[in-house]
N, C-alpha and C positions, 0 to 999 in steps of 0.2 A: 426663511431664506428661499429665494427662487431657484429654479433649476439652473439658470444661467449663472447665478452667484455660486451655487454649489459646484458647478462645473469649473468655474474660475478658481475657487478655493482648491478643488481637487487637482487642477492643473498646477497651481502654485505649490502644492505639496509634492507633486511629481517632480517639478523643477528643483525643489529643495533637495530631494533625494538624488537627482542626477548631479547637482552641484556637489553634494557630499561625495558621490562616487568618483567624480572627476578629480576632486581634491585628493582623494585616497589613491587614485590610479596615477596621478601626476608624479608621485615620488615612488621610486622602486620599492622601498620598504618604509611605509609611513610609521613614524614613531607613535607610541601610545598617546602622547600629548596631542599630536596632529589629528589622530582619529577622534579623540574626545572633543577637541576644539571644533572639528568639522561637524560633529553631532550638535554641538551648542549653536553654531551658526544656523544649521538646518532647523533647529527647534525655534530659534528667534524668527526666522523667516516664516515658519508655519504660523507662529503666533501673530506676526504682523499681517499675514493674509487673513486670518480669522478676525482680527480686530477691524480690518478694513471692511470685511463683509458685514460684521455687526454694525459698524457705523453706517454703511449704505442702507441697511435695513431699518435702523432705528433713528438715525440722525444724531446719535450721541455715542461717545466712547464708553465702553464698559467701565464701571466703577472699579472692578477688580477682574482678574483673569478668570476666576471661577464663573463669572457671568457668561463666559464663552462656551461652557460645557452644555451641549445640547443632546448628548446621548447618541449622536450620529457622527458628525464631523469631529467632535472632540468629546471623548468620554472621560478623560483625565487631563489635568493640567501637566504639560511637559515639565520635567524636572531636570536639573543638572545631572549628567550621568555619573559624576564623581561624588558630589556632595549629597545628592538626593533632594536638594532644596529647590523650590520653584524659582523660576527666573524672576527678576525684579521688573515690575511694571508700574509706571506712574503716569496717569493722565494729567495733562496740564490745562490751564484755563483757556488757552487759545485753540483748543481742540487738537493740539499736538500731543504726543506722548513719548515716553522713553521706555526702552527695553534694555535691561542690563544683564550682563553675565560676567563671570570671572574666567579668564582664559589662561591656559597653562603656558602657552608660547605665543610669540608674535607671529602673525600671519605673514606669508611671503607673497610677493607679486605673483598674480596668477592663481593663487589658491582660492581666493574669494573675490567677489566684485569689489570695486573700489570703496563703495559705501560700507561694506562689512569688514574692511581691514581693521586689525586690532593689534595692540601690544599685549604682552603678557600682563595679567592682572585684571582688575575690574574695568570694564568698558561699557559705556552706555551709548545707545544709538537713539537719536531723536528722529521721530517719524511723524508724518502727517497721516490722517485717517485714509487718505487715498494711496497709502503705502509709498509715499514719496519721501525722499530725504530732505532735510533742511540744511 
C-alpha cells in the first residue's frame, strides 16, 4: 500500500472516530444502544476504507475480511462490541460488496450520514470498491 493510500485510510479512520464522537456528543446522555451502534457504524466505515485501499492495490475485492490484516493498518478484524462476532462481509460478482451489522436501535436524522442510516436489527450496506454507495 502506498503512502498516499495509507494516509487516505488513516484519514478515513480519523473521520470515522470524529463521526462517532459527534454522534455521542449530539445527545446530552447517549444511551448504551446509541454508543454501541455508533461503534458499529465506525467499524463498518473503517472496513469499507480498508476494502477500498485493498481493491486499489490489487484490483480485486478481498475474498474475506481476514485478507485485510496486514499487521500495520489492521492487526485484527473488527468485531461487534456486544456479540464479539465479526461483521458480515460478502463480495459480489460485479465487484460490489455488502457489509452487515445488527443494530440495537434505529438511527436518527443527523446521527449518521444518509447512507449509514439504519433501523434496529440486521442491516446490510451495499458498497462499491471506490467506497461509493449503490
